[in-house]
Rosetta silent file (secondary structure, phi, psi, omega in degrees, C-alpha in Angstrom):
SEQUENCE: MTNKELLYIEDALGHEKFMKSCSLKASEQLTDPSLSSYMKELEGKHLDLFNKFLNLL
SCORE:     score description
SCORE:     0.000 S_00000001
   1 L     0.000  134.944 -177.725   35.473   65.458  -18.586 S_00000001
   2 L   -78.699  165.131  178.550   32.975   64.636  -15.850 S_00000001
   3 H   -61.526  -38.770  179.890   29.582   66.232  -15.430 S_00000001
   4 H   -64.378  -40.783  178.005   30.786   67.939  -12.242 S_00000001
   5 H   -65.472  -40.578  177.564   33.752   69.469  -14.077 S_00000001
   6 H   -63.278  -39.947  177.365   31.486   70.719  -16.857 S_00000001
   7 H   -64.305  -38.524  177.552   29.191   72.338  -14.285 S_00000001
   8 H   -62.560  -45.957 -179.455   32.212   74.031  -12.697 S_00000001
   9 H   -64.533  -41.263  177.666   33.343   75.429  -16.052 S_00000001
  10 H   -61.107  -42.070  178.274   29.819   76.600  -16.851 S_00000001
  11 H   -64.348  -44.480  179.471   29.663   78.367  -13.492 S_00000001
  12 H   -63.236  -39.007  177.051   33.079   79.951  -14.012 S_00000001
  13 H   -61.517  -42.337  178.582   32.029   81.170  -17.481 S_00000001
  14 H   -63.010  -41.746  178.760   28.969   82.819  -15.970 S_00000001
  15 H   -64.428  -44.696 -178.905   31.043   84.541  -13.308 S_00000001
  16 H   -66.519  -37.373  176.851   33.589   85.838  -15.797 S_00000001
  17 H   -63.017  -42.651  178.616   30.845   87.093  -18.115 S_00000001
  18 H   -63.811  -45.152 -179.080   29.247   88.923  -15.181 S_00000001
  19 H   -66.037  -36.882  176.521   32.557   90.457  -14.045 S_00000001
  20 H   -62.818  -44.340  179.723   33.355   91.600  -17.608 S_00000001
  21 H   -63.035  -44.613  178.962   29.948   93.238  -17.829 S_00000001
  22 H   -63.452  -41.257  179.583   30.366   94.969  -14.445 S_00000001
  23 H   -63.731  -40.638  179.231   33.844   96.204  -15.378 S_00000001
  24 H   -64.549  -46.790  179.408   32.565   97.624  -18.651 S_00000001
  25 H   -60.940  -42.813 -179.439   29.673   99.443  -16.973 S_00000001
  26 H   -65.141  -41.866 -178.695   31.956  100.857  -14.300 S_00000001
  27 H   -64.623  -32.396  179.006   34.534  102.067  -16.820 S_00000001
  28 H   -74.657  -29.158 -175.394   31.805  103.886  -18.748 S_00000001
  29 H   -91.397  -21.979 -178.162   30.391  105.566  -15.634 S_00000001
  30 L   -72.873  140.260  178.487   33.618  106.633  -13.929 S_00000001
  31 L   -96.840  -19.794  177.672   34.756  110.192  -14.518 S_00000001
  32 L   -76.722  118.569 -176.178   38.296  109.689  -13.217 S_00000001
  33 H   -60.329  -36.842 -178.175   40.384  108.722  -16.284 S_00000001
  34 H   -70.930  -38.830  176.753   42.833  106.550  -14.332 S_00000001
  35 H   -68.043  -39.786  178.348   40.069  104.563  -12.622 S_00000001
  36 H   -62.391  -41.333  178.791   38.205  104.201  -15.897 S_00000001
  37 H   -64.599  -40.910  178.752   41.372  102.922  -17.551 S_00000001
  38 H   -63.143  -41.234  179.232   41.931  100.438  -14.729 S_00000001
  39 H   -66.079  -33.740  175.748   38.392   99.114  -15.085 S_00000001
  40 H   -66.128  -36.836  175.793   38.963   98.665  -18.829 S_00000001
  41 H   -63.019  -43.273  178.355   42.072   96.616  -17.984 S_00000001
  42 H   -62.896  -37.867  177.329   39.992   94.477  -15.651 S_00000001
  43 H   -58.864  -45.048  178.688   37.424   94.003  -18.395 S_00000001
  44 H   -62.928  -39.623  178.818   40.178   92.688  -20.664 S_00000001
  45 H   -64.972  -41.174  179.489   41.454   90.321  -17.965 S_00000001
  46 H   -69.151  -33.328  175.341   37.985   88.906  -17.397 S_00000001
  47 H   -65.091  -41.916  177.521   37.522   88.470  -21.139 S_00000001
  48 H   -61.822  -44.366  178.980   40.816   86.559  -21.273 S_00000001
  49 H   -63.940  -40.364  176.586   39.750   84.339  -18.382 S_00000001
  50 H   -57.479  -47.622 -178.874   36.369   83.738  -20.055 S_00000001
  51 H   -65.255  -36.101  178.233   38.122   82.648  -23.245 S_00000001
  52 H   -64.923  -44.124  177.305   40.512   80.352  -21.317 S_00000001
  53 H   -64.188  -39.434 -179.860   37.590   78.614  -19.617 S_00000001
  54 H   -63.387  -36.627 -179.813   35.770   78.389  -22.939 S_00000001
  55 H   -69.945  -15.156  176.710   38.794   76.743  -24.536 S_00000001
  56 L   -71.059  -20.919 -176.276   38.629   73.970  -21.936 S_00000001
  57 L   -81.588    0.000    0.000   35.437   72.721  -23.562 S_00000001
């Protein structure tokens, strides 16, 4: 794997970590149960994407 590819994966990991964190915070703050549930689903999707990128290393 080239240095450029590693930098891309590192960047993608950072983005997915940030999106997971934002989704978690939003799900905790929302009072609408359906929106909160949707944000929890998004959190799970971002965690899955984070793990997929991590497995590339």
